[in-house]
KEDRENVEX-691966 format. One line per field, with one value per atom (N, C-alpha, C): residue number from 0; atom name; x, y, z. Coordinates in steps of 0.001 Angstrom, whole numbers, plus 500000, padded with zeros to 6 digits. Last residue first. Layout:
BEGIN
nr c(NUM,...)
atom c(CA,...)
xx c(X,...)
yy c(Y,...)
zz c(Z,...)
//
This chain:
BEGIN
nr c(275,275,275,274,274,274,273,273,273,272,272,272,271,271,271,270,270,270,269,269,269,268,268,268,267,267,267,266,266,266,265,265,265,264,264,264,263,263,263,262,262,262,261,261,261,260,260,260,259,259,259,258,258,258,257,257,257,256,256,256,255,255,255,254,254,254,253,253,253,252,252,252,251,251,251,250,250,250,249,249,249,248,248,248,247,247,247,246,246,246,245,245,245,244,244,244,243,243,243,242,242,242,241,241,241,240,240,240,239,239,239,238,238,238,237,237,237,236,236,236,235,235,235,234,234,234,233,233,233,232,232,232,231,231,231,230,230,230,229,229,229,228,228,228,227,227,227,226,226,226,225,225,225,224,224,224,223,223,223,222,222,222,221,221,221,220,220,220,219,219,219,218,218,218,217,217,217,216,216,216,215,215,215,214,214,214,213,213,213,212,212,212,211,211,211,210,210,210,209,209,209,208,208,208,207,207,207,206,206,206,205,205,205,204,204,204,203,203,203,202,202,202,201,201,201,200,200,200,199,199,199,198,198,198,197,197,197,196,196,196,195,195,195,194,194,194,193,193,193,192,192,192,191,191,191,190,190,190,189,189,189,188,188,188,187,187,187,186,186,186,185,185,185,184,184,184,183,183,183,182,182,182,181,181,181,180,180,180,179,179,179,178,178,178,177,177,177,176,176,176,175,175,175,174,174,174,173,173,173,172,172,172,171,171,171,170,170,170,169,169,169,168,168,168,167,167,167,166,166,166,165,165,165,164,164,164,163,163,163,162,162,162,161,161,161,160,160,160,159,159,159,158,158,158,157,157,157,156,156,156,155,155,155,154,154,154,153,153,153,152,152,152,151,151,151,150,150,150,149,149,149,148,148,148,147,147,147,146,146,146,145,145,145,144,144,144,143,143,143,142,142,142,141,141,141,140,140,140,139,139,139,138,138,138,137,137,137,136,136,136,135,135,135,134,134,134,133,133,133,132,132,132,131,131,131,130,130,130,129,129,129,128,128,128,127,127,127,126,126,126,125,125,125,124,124,124,123,123,123,122,122,122,121,121,121,120,120,120,119,119,119,118,118,118,117,117,117,116,116,116,115,115,115,114,114,114,113,113,113,112,112,112,111,111,111,110,110,110,109,109,109,108,108,108,107,107,107,106,106,106,105,105,105,104,104,104,103,103,103,102,102,102,101,101,101,100,100,100,99,99,99,98,98,98,97,97,97,96,96,96,95,95,95,94,94,94,93,93,93,92,92,92,91,91,91,90,90,90,89,89,89,88,88,88,87,87,87,86,86,86,85,85,85,84,84,84,83,83,83,82,82,82,81,81,81,80,80,80,79,79,79,78,78,78,77,77,77,76,76,76,75,75,75,74,74,74,73,73,73,72,72,72,71,71,71,70,70,70,69,69,69,68,68,68,67,67,67,66,66,66,65,65,65,64,64,64,63,63,63,62,62,62,61,61,61,60,60,60,59,59,59,58,58,58,57,57,57,56,56,56,55,55,55,54,54,54,53,53,53,52,52,52,51,51,51,50,50,50,49,49,49,48,48,48,47,47,47,46,46,46,45,45,45,44,44,44,43,43,43,42,42,42,41,41,41,40,40,40,39,39,39,38,38,38,37,37,37,36,36,36,35,35,35,34,34,34,33,33,33,32,32,32,31,31,31,30,30,30,29,29,29,28,28,28,27,27,27,26,26,26,25,25,25,24,24,24,23,23,23,22,22,22,21,21,21,20,20,20,19,19,19,18,18,18,17,17,17,16,16,16,15,15,15,14,14,14,13,13,13,12,12,12,11,11,11,10,10,10,9,9,9,8,8,8,7,7,7,6,6,6,5,5,5,4,4,4,3,3,3,2,2,2,1,1,1,0,0,0)
atom c(N,CA,C,N,CA,C,N,CA,C,N,CA,C,N,CA,C,N,CA,C,N,CA,C,N,CA,C,N,CA,C,N,CA,C,N,CA,C,N,CA,C,N,CA,C,N,CA,C,N,CA,C,N,CA,C,N,CA,C,N,CA,C,N,CA,C,N,CA,C,N,CA,C,N,CA,C,N,CA,C,N,CA,C,N,CA,C,N,CA,C,N,CA,C,N,CA,C,N,CA,C,N,CA,C,N,CA,C,N,CA,C,N,CA,C,N,CA,C,N,CA,C,N,CA,C,N,CA,C,N,CA,C,N,CA,C,N,CA,C,N,CA,C,N,CA,C,N,CA,C,N,CA,C,N,CA,C,N,CA,C,N,CA,C,N,CA,C,N,CA,C,N,CA,C,N,CA,C,N,CA,C,N,CA,C,N,CA,C,N,CA,C,N,CA,C,N,CA,C,N,CA,C,N,CA,C,N,CA,C,N,CA,C,N,CA,C,N,CA,C,N,CA,C,N,CA,C,N,CA,C,N,CA,C,N,CA,C,N,CA,C,N,CA,C,N,CA,C,N,CA,C,N,CA,C,N,CA,C,N,CA,C,N,CA,C,N,CA,C,N,CA,C,N,CA,C,N,CA,C,N,CA,C,N,CA,C,N,CA,C,N,CA,C,N,CA,C,N,CA,C,N,CA,C,N,CA,C,N,CA,C,N,CA,C,N,CA,C,N,CA,C,N,CA,C,N,CA,C,N,CA,C,N,CA,C,N,CA,C,N,CA,C,N,CA,C,N,CA,C,N,CA,C,N,CA,C,N,CA,C,N,CA,C,N,CA,C,N,CA,C,N,CA,C,N,CA,C,N,CA,C,N,CA,C,N,CA,C,N,CA,C,N,CA,C,N,CA,C,N,CA,C,N,CA,C,N,CA,C,N,CA,C,N,CA,C,N,CA,C,N,CA,C,N,CA,C,N,CA,C,N,CA,C,N,CA,C,N,CA,C,N,CA,C,N,CA,C,N,CA,C,N,CA,C,N,CA,C,N,CA,C,N,CA,C,N,CA,C,N,CA,C,N,CA,C,N,CA,C,N,CA,C,N,CA,C,N,CA,C,N,CA,C,N,CA,C,N,CA,C,N,CA,C,N,CA,C,N,CA,C,N,CA,C,N,CA,C,N,CA,C,N,CA,C,N,CA,C,N,CA,C,N,CA,C,N,CA,C,N,CA,C,N,CA,C,N,CA,C,N,CA,C,N,CA,C,N,CA,C,N,CA,C,N,CA,C,N,CA,C,N,CA,C,N,CA,C,N,CA,C,N,CA,C,N,CA,C,N,CA,C,N,CA,C,N,CA,C,N,CA,C,N,CA,C,N,CA,C,N,CA,C,N,CA,C,N,CA,C,N,CA,C,N,CA,C,N,CA,C,N,CA,C,N,CA,C,N,CA,C,N,CA,C,N,CA,C,N,CA,C,N,CA,C,N,CA,C,N,CA,C,N,CA,C,N,CA,C,N,CA,C,N,CA,C,N,CA,C,N,CA,C,N,CA,C,N,CA,C,N,CA,C,N,CA,C,N,CA,C,N,CA,C,N,CA,C,N,CA,C,N,CA,C,N,CA,C,N,CA,C,N,CA,C,N,CA,C,N,CA,C,N,CA,C,N,CA,C,N,CA,C,N,CA,C,N,CA,C,N,CA,C,N,CA,C,N,CA,C,N,CA,C,N,CA,C,N,CA,C,N,CA,C,N,CA,C,N,CA,C,N,CA,C,N,CA,C,N,CA,C,N,CA,C,N,CA,C,N,CA,C,N,CA,C,N,CA,C,N,CA,C,N,CA,C,N,CA,C,N,CA,C,N,CA,C,N,CA,C,N,CA,C,N,CA,C,N,CA,C,N,CA,C,N,CA,C,N,CA,C,N,CA,C,N,CA,C,N,CA,C,N,CA,C,N,CA,C,N,CA,C,N,CA,C,N,CA,C,N,CA,C,N,CA,C,N,CA,C,N,CA,C,N,CA,C,N,CA,C,N,CA,C,N,CA,C,N,CA,C,N,CA,C,N,CA,C,N,CA,C,N,CA,C,N,CA,C,N,CA,C,N,CA,C,N,CA,C,N,CA,C,N,CA,C,N,CA,C,N,CA,C,N,CA,C,N,CA,C,N,CA,C,N,CA,C)
xx c(778321,779055,780426,778263,777984,778770,779425,778083,777708,781784,781862,780489,781402,781389,781418,781701,780458,780338,785041,784092,782815,786423,785915,784808,789120,787711,787369,791769,790906,789436,793616,793059,792083,794186,794646,793944,794495,793582,794020,795495,795889,794979,795299,794655,795276,795852,796232,795598,795408,795140,795682,795316,795906,795647,792921,793691,794315,793027,792494,793375,794296,792929,792251,797712,796671,795307,799425,799640,798666,798681,798857,799070,796359,797416,797457,796107,795303,796232,796467,797212,796290,795532,795051,795924,795614,796336,795828,794250,793993,794749,794336,794976,794672,792882,792781,793490,793122,793374,793158,792491,792259,792667,793265,792669,792639,796110,795079,794567,797963,797182,795992,799695,798412,797531,801923,802067,800775,800983,801776,801938,799805,798963,799693,802026,801045,800149,803131,803877,802942,801177,801384,802185,801551,800341,800448,803976,803912,802681,803189,804241,804208,801234,800856,801897,802796,801788,801440,804289,804966,804005,802322,803118,803785,801433,800504,801248,803759,803131,802221,804164,805174,804554,801882,802150,803137,802232,801097,801260,805815,804575,803450,807992,807245,806017,811097,809995,809273,812779,811983,810806,813946,814855,814110,811705,812524,813452,810876,810036,810835,813000,812759,811922,812701,813886,813710,810249,810434,811603,810757,809790,809905,812786,813030,812070,811509,812729,812958,809499,809150,810338,811032,810302,809909,811971,812952,812291,809503,810314,811322,807096,807851,808760,804002,805344,805929,801470,802228,803624,800532,799599,800311,801846,801881,800872,802343,801912,801805,805236,803977,803577,806470,806617,805261,806084,807278,807549,804968,804784,806115,805067,805047,804907,804759,806099,806196,802001,802914,804322,800972,800669,801700,802009,802266,802059,800888,802346,802719,798209,798600,800096,798391,798002,798357,799069,800004,799674,796785,798074,799080,794832,794734,796078,795879,795794,795680,794374,794954,794778,794993,794333,795098,794921,795496,794799,794204,793550,794220,793355,794326,793675,791444,792315,793336,790295,789484,790321,792354,792064,791263,790940,791783,791373,790879,790039,790956,791488,791979,790890,792200,791143,791693,793520,793824,792603,794332,793237,793604,796109,796274,795173,796181,795481,795698,798221,797713,796933,799294,798673,798137,802271,800855,800444,804909,804376,802924,807354,806003,805615,810603,809751,808367,813815,812467,811804,815647,815444,814005,815477,816789,816742,813543,813630,815048,813349,813445,813635,813219,814220,814429,811030,812377,813449,808983,809221,810609,809234,809454,809770,808560,809905,810221,806722,806769,808203,805840,806632,806932,803157,803886,804609,802103,802668,803325,798916,800378,800793,796267,796798,798324,794627,795781,796245,792116,792424,793460,791520,792075,792263,789523,789989,790516,788655,789232,789751,785961,786919,787365,784845,785069,786155,782348,783474,783604,780954,781173,782426,778449,779738,779839,776347,776928,778331,775090,776311,776997,772796,772677,773908,773565,772922,772925,776351,775427,774843,777363,777058,776032,779925,778798,778616,781340,781177,779901,783834,782623,782526,785255,785082,783809,787574,786282,786386,788827,788954,787582,790677,789332,789447,792730,792649,791206,794258,793080,793188,796653,796373,795229,797581,796701,796441,801048,799698,798897,804160,803124,801788,807441,806157,805044,809897,809171,807901,811450,811119,810464,811575,812761,812449,809059,810304,811529,806371,807074,808477,804408,805459,806103,800998,802146,803144,798315,799270,800552,795530,796778,797676,792114,793142,794361,789832,790780,791927,786412,787731,788572,784624,784893,786248,782111,783143,783357,780885,781170,782333,778376,779510,779662,776965,777170,778417,774437,775630,775729,773160,773114,774470,771089,772377,772183,768538,769603,770981,766212,767007,768098,764438,764202,764907,765031,764449,764215,766124,764970,764274,768214,767141,765907,769823,769278,768078,770435,769684,769057,771927,770641,769796,774192,773398,771996,775118,774635,773806,775840,774858,774263,777825,776601,775487,779710,779153,777843,780261,779760,779046,781396,779951,779420,784023,783734,782264,783991,784120,783798,781325,782731,782831,779281,779445,780927,777697,778694,778883,775393,775763,776834,773026,774392,774632,770596,770745,772147,770679,770520,770428,770735,771942,771857,768084,769159,770430,766785,766456,767574,767809,768183,767858,766609,768057,768500,763886,764544,766068,762926,763126,763921,762563,763686,763962,761844,761401,762565,761421,762003,761525,758867,759871,760429,757573,757466,758562,758868,758523,758585,759766,758328,757914,762523,761729,760259,764103,763659,762674,766783,765314,764864,769551,768997,767479,770103,769863,769425,772223,771274,771123,773486,773114,772074,776033,774973,774735,777236,776950,775842,779829,778674,778431,781000,780980,779706,783234,781839,781822,785388,785125,783630,787878,786480,786337,789827,789782,788323,789827,789395,789515,791361,790946,790649,792309,791020,790525,795716,794710,793426,796543,796475,795400,797773,796936,797009,798997,799859,799071,796686,797800,798675,793509,794682,795815,790089,791381,792490,787243,788050,789394,783920,785203,785921,781375,782110,783459,778090,779399,780055,776658,776607,777999,774500,775630,775534,773719,773352,774590,773863,774167,773593,771141,772513,772626,769302,769426,770893,768270,768456,768512,769053,768147,768281,770409,770667,769696,769358,770628,770816,766086,766946,768203,764356,764993,765849,761501,762791,763376,758816,759871,761267,756576,757450,758654,754840,754653,755604,755140,755465,755481,753050,753696,753988,753781,752911,753715,755442,755349,754372,755037,756322,756271,752598,752657,753958,750877,752324,752558,748144,748689,750201,747277,747729,748356)
yy c(513801,513944,514527,511599,512845,512901,509250,509184,510453,509375,509393,509358,509034,510407,510464,506740,506846,508254,505406,506514,506344,503114,503201,504243,503549,503916,503930,502946,502101,502390,502990,503552,502623,503734,503139,503794,503301,503695,502985,504240,503627,504181,503904,504292,503537,505149,504264,504804,505297,505731,504708,506704,505730,506219,507043,507536,506374,506902,506494,507099,507057,507559,507019,508126,507098,507778,510171,509331,508155,511476,512294,511456,510759,510349,511171,511972,512183,512001,510025,510636,510751,510277,510025,510759,508943,509715,509294,509105,508627,509536,508190,508969,508298,508406,507826,508751,507687,508515,507697,507970,507310,508258,509369,508049,507255,511433,510926,509564,512039,513123,512614,510206,510371,511441,509575,510605,510839,507844,507287,508283,509693,508720,508149,510985,511753,510823,508789,509422,510258,508394,507353,507892,510589,510539,509472,509813,511043,511063,507454,507402,508645,508424,507490,507442,509942,510601,509712,507800,508907,509663,506211,505679,506806,507986,507483,506951,508348,509490,509025,505699,506395,507538,505112,504331,505044,506800,507075,506309,507315,506660,507112,510033,509181,508602,511840,511058,510243,514226,513625,512836,515345,514801,514107,516277,515246,514576,518280,517095,515953,520059,519502,518233,520768,520009,519371,522109,521012,520127,524105,523056,521865,525636,525037,523881,526494,525687,524942,528028,526849,525921,530066,529156,527874,531380,530769,529792,532281,531297,530595,532300,532944,531891,531388,530904,531727,531345,532211,531625,529074,529951,530782,525704,527116,527902,522441,523328,524744,520527,521246,521992,517433,518880,519493,514789,515154,516646,514634,514620,514856,515097,513693,513545,517722,517166,515716,517999,518596,518016,516629,516193,516723,518132,516697,516204,520643,520466,518984,520054,520454,520274,519606,518502,518804,522207,521098,519908,523671,524004,522865,522676,522401,522623,521350,522476,522008,520239,519659,520699,521683,521774,520993,519687,520697,520639,517608,518896,520033,514353,515319,516697,512584,513015,514050,511971,512716,513246,512472,511720,512584,513420,513693,512829,511786,511970,512213,512869,512447,512664,512535,512651,512128,513787,513336,513571,513339,513580,512976,514676,513896,514309,514565,515081,514115,515667,514656,515344,516149,516680,515520,514492,514821,515522,513474,513844,514262,511466,512033,512371,512643,511705,512318,513135,513454,512340,510828,512186,512312,508067,508694,510139,506251,507259,507812,504602,503964,504961,506270,505213,504707,507944,508531,507470,506036,506819,507437,505224,504272,504999,507535,506963,505991,510268,508815,508284,512857,512466,510983,514908,513648,513354,517781,517225,515887,518453,518342,517877,519669,519430,519427,518199,519018,518687,518367,517834,518759,517481,518400,517646,517203,516716,517845,515867,516998,516476,514853,514517,515794,513987,515017,514573,512938,512603,513648,512341,513297,512901,510930,510723,511633,510538,511872,511799,508186,508197,509533,509270,508297,508313,510983,511539,510570,511394,510342,510733,513379,513359,512271,514170,513307,513336,516052,515755,514964,517218,516422,516057,519806,519180,518350,520551,520314,519759,521977,521429,521202,522517,522155,521428,525321,523932,523667,527682,527180,525687,530200,528852,528280,533417,532613,531259,534391,534230,533362,536093,535491,535406,535453,536059,535332,534322,534688,535490,533228,534651,535204,530546,531337,532827,529452,529007,529865,531745,530918,530609,531667,532319,531320,531835,530966,531663,532063,532834,532025,529925,530261,531049,529422,530055,530404,526934,527570,528107,526221,526527,527303,523622,525015,525163,521793,521794,523217,520020,521383,521331,518106,518092,519496,516570,517780,517601,514661,514761,516160,512835,513951,514087,510409,510763,511924,510233,509629,510039,512997,511999,511451,515216,513972,512802,517626,516689,515315,518900,519522,518555,517150,517520,518001,516986,515766,516086,519719,519008,517734,520215,520887,520180,518709,518385,518989,520127,518765,518291,522551,522540,521153,521755,522379,522309,520814,519925,520470,523127,521842,521030,525529,525407,524002,525527,525560,525397,525791,524466,524434,528130,527774,526465,530451,529172,528869,533595,532780,531517,534193,535028,534354,531754,532250,533120,530772,531458,532076,529280,530720,531477,526670,527239,528758,526358,526317,526945,526528,527462,527518,524333,525667,526729,522303,522343,523759,522774,523040,523059,521957,523397,523692,519169,519714,521182,516992,518358,519116,513604,514606,515987,510981,511904,512819,508787,508997,509899,506426,507827,508105,503912,504135,505587,503732,502969,503353,506999,505668,505040,508556,508534,507132,510756,509416,509478,513817,513074,511662,516333,515235,514634,518704,518404,517287,520219,519210,518890,523159,522417,521399,524938,524141,523135,528192,526731,526169,530778,530362,528846,532335,531757,531451,533793,533771,533237,533169,533146,532986,535199,534025,534240,536038,536374,535091,535091,535774,536200,535570,534968,535792,535770,536514,535876,532693,533886,534562,530360,531504,532807,528742,528311,529483,530412,529989,529631,529521,530154,529596,530036,529179,529862,530310,530873,529895,530823,529918,530543,531377,531906,530976,528834,529637,530175,526774,527708,528686,523445,524725,525616,520796,521902,523233,519156,519274,520469,517893,518824,518929,514562,515976,516825,511456,512228,513695,508289,509732,510413,505742,506087,507595,504935,505630,506099,501796,503041,503641,500282,500532,501851,499483,498943,499111,500495,499639,499093,502290,500873,499948,505330,504590,503108,507884,506587,506003,511402,510253,508954,513549,512771,511602,514744,514086,513193,516000,514724,513981,517589,517396,516022,519595,518299,518267,522731,521961,520645)
zz c(074654,073396,073673,077583,076873,075565,078449,077885,077136,079770,078315,077665,082419,081926,080405,083589,082835,082254,083622,083793,082993,085559,084196,084193,087624,087436,085955,087601,088402,088191,084470,085687,086367,081038,082295,083475,077605,078687,079962,074399,075665,076753,070866,072128,073281,067546,068652,069928,063949,065321,066309,060680,061599,063022,057967,059103,059863,054376,055669,056753,051959,052051,053308,052350,052353,052393,052675,051488,051441,055000,053791,052538,057638,056720,055434,060460,059252,058055,063270,062169,060963,066585,065234,064232,069817,068796,067423,072931,071568,070610,076278,075217,073883,079439,078106,077125,082951,081767,080499,086475,085182,084060,088678,088875,087577,089282,088386,088829,091295,090691,089890,092344,093019,092417,090985,092016,092794,089073,090166,091317,087335,088030,089244,086359,087120,087932,085036,086123,086994,083129,084137,085317,081522,082339,083421,080340,081137,082039,079049,080065,080955,077231,078285,079400,075467,076306,077492,074366,075046,075956,073167,074287,075075,071182,072192,073403,069639,070316,071443,068705,069509,070300,067189,068392,069319,065081,065957,067269,064935,064533,065463,064430,065367,064688,064149,063556,064621,064488,065564,064978,062297,063320,064469,060992,060335,061341,062741,062568,061948,062319,063646,063548,059650,060051,061424,059820,058876,059299,061691,062047,061098,060294,061608,061882,057968,057875,059191,059145,058348,058211,060277,061151,060416,058079,058970,059949,057019,056304,057206,059789,058719,058083,061033,060708,059569,063395,062493,062300,064800,064106,063043,064736,065121,064298,066162,065092,065644,067282,067491,066216,065982,066113,066439,066625,065857,065954,070107,068654,067946,072758,072334,070829,073310,073501,073038,072953,071972,072091,075246,073882,072887,077380,077301,075872,076839,076764,076639,077387,076031,075841,080109,079237,077789,080940,081173,080274,080231,079619,079792,081928,080495,079816,085064,084140,082688,087748,086540,085442,090924,089621,088558,093936,093063,091707,095553,095757,094987,095318,094784,094788,095962,097063,096627,093568,094533,095690,090707,091926,092887,087541,088703,089896,084619,085796,086976,081259,082571,083625,077864,078870,080192,074914,076268,077148,071577,072514,073863,069047,070262,071234,065584,066754,067917,062827,063742,064855,059511,060721,061539,058326,058297,059579,056041,057355,057202,054424,054450,055886,053701,054428,054501,052008,052460,053249,050006,050512,050995,050042,049817,050305,052439,051379,051279,054610,053294,052160,056877,056803,055383,056440,056557,056340,056497,055289,055303,059175,058090,056794,060652,060751,059620,059533,059533,059612,061674,060504,060600,062741,062871,061563,064539,063312,063626,066191,066140,064745,068179,066836,066868,070872,070514,069095,073103,071778,071157,076507,075519,074204,079492,078195,077323,082630,081905,080573,084696,083647,082945,087929,086912,085955,090227,089360,088263,093382,092293,091526,095363,094699,093479,097118,096982,096367,096894,097687,097713,095502,096587,097495,093404,094597,095775,091608,092028,093379,088954,090384,090656,086656,086998,088513,083945,085369,085586,081766,081936,083418,079820,081131,081083,077120,077745,079151,074013,075364,075970,071217,071660,072992,070727,071161,071589,068558,069264,069546,068865,068396,069228,067902,068745,068099,067618,067095,068032,067215,068031,067300,066186,065855,066611,066513,067733,067449,064572,064446,065697,065750,065395,065361,066563,067190,066886,067375,066405,066929,070330,069556,068604,071088,070853,069936,073233,072434,072319,072975,073644,072697,073378,072560,073415,073301,074212,073367,072761,072195,073207,074611,074265,073579,076299,075267,074779,078947,078490,077506,080359,079443,078866,083212,082415,081562,084929,084100,083488,087755,086812,086128,089330,088733,087767,090311,091106,090606,090380,089665,090579,090592,091324,090638,089606,088652,089268,091800,091139,090189,092582,093501,092753,090314,090915,091807,090005,088969,089535,092335,092159,091091,091750,092938,092823,089557,089361,090551,090838,089756,089574,092619,093122,092087,090726,091743,092301,089008,088517,089594,089647,089867,089579,088895,090322,090647,086088,086706,088196,085168,085337,086119,083306,083984,084133,083815,083135,083953,085142,084000,083160,086190,086198,084964,085750,087032,087157,083486,083328,084654,084454,083848,083790,085280,086273,085722,082770,083848,084878,081457,080978,082018,083010,082785,082427,082816,084089,083967,080392,080597,081861,080588,079831,080157,082878,082567,081906,081626,082514,082081,081495,080953,082019,082780,081339,080786,085046,084786,083284,085611,085717,085466,085460,084487,084494,085875,086315,085335,084280,084382,084774,084903,084723,084921,083072,084308,083938,081510,081532,082914,079217,080602,080593,077319,077385,078851,075741,076963,076738,074445,074052,075175,075477,075525,074905,074991,074803,074667,077459,076155,076048,079460,079062,077642,082273,080818,080399,085204,084483,082976,088388,087033,086259,090773,090791,089429,089976,090865,090901,086568,087823,088699,085104,085175,086527,084534,084825,084906,084213,085058,085480,084479,083717,084664,085327,085609,084720,083131,084001,084226,081712,082141,083060,079261,080149,080487,077959,078378,079395,075798,077014,077339,073952,073893,075056,073958,074560,074557,073078,072166,072660,074852,074357,073414,077648,076527,076128,078528,078834,077584,079973,079130,079520,080483,080457,079502,080785,081429,081533,081577,080604,081331,082146,082598,081488,081387,080742,081237,081712,082585,081969,080495,079676,080440,081628,081968,081213,083318,082089,082443,084679,084801,083421,084396,084229,084345,084413,085644,085564,081954,082207,083442,082188,081462,081752,084254,084162,083526,083157,083501,083333,084643,083481,083931)
//
């Protein structure tokens, strides 16, 4: 049978990235306070791609899934080997992977101590360049929080408007940093930069606490973004991070639009953002 993908293309147009997306697959990773050798298990949505030279018609889509299915479950420790194999098998100069998954943490209410599972959307993205054997990895978390408006508090006789917010953090660990950048630590950075964390289970005494706590800790979207940035800058100064991006979004409760702020710092502008 003819291998049409290997036919020549005469349009002189390379493709930055081509592959498969929205692949559902078992995924696991270690926890910060977990027992050594044990892994948290979840289900990930995965995208995989490679660069395509200007003179090749297409890539072999089935090979991505074939390589993935050589594993019963996927985990971050396999990324570099996996991407190296994709470059080799698909004769590509660069390969990419993006893994997105829900991460559930048990969280106790602030007063009643009632526990419940709270979900965070997290992910890893990685890129391998075959020519220089250069590997880059990005870690990301999206954290739901509460924000209370300082302006509303200042001008109101009673009360202040608040809303749900989301703090998105993306970091690229330094290649010389040989410790783990834990998802739990990034989540803590985000929650500590908000008016108040959100919880899964709240009794009346907890509702009173979080309402008053948020009122005593008002913050604009700018405040949360700066607070996260300062904490990540400390990590960057210590040599842990090469690059980071923080985006805070307030899903406004008194407007029909959202408010957002972004800070990005680092020496490497990642091509890892090409994946969804």
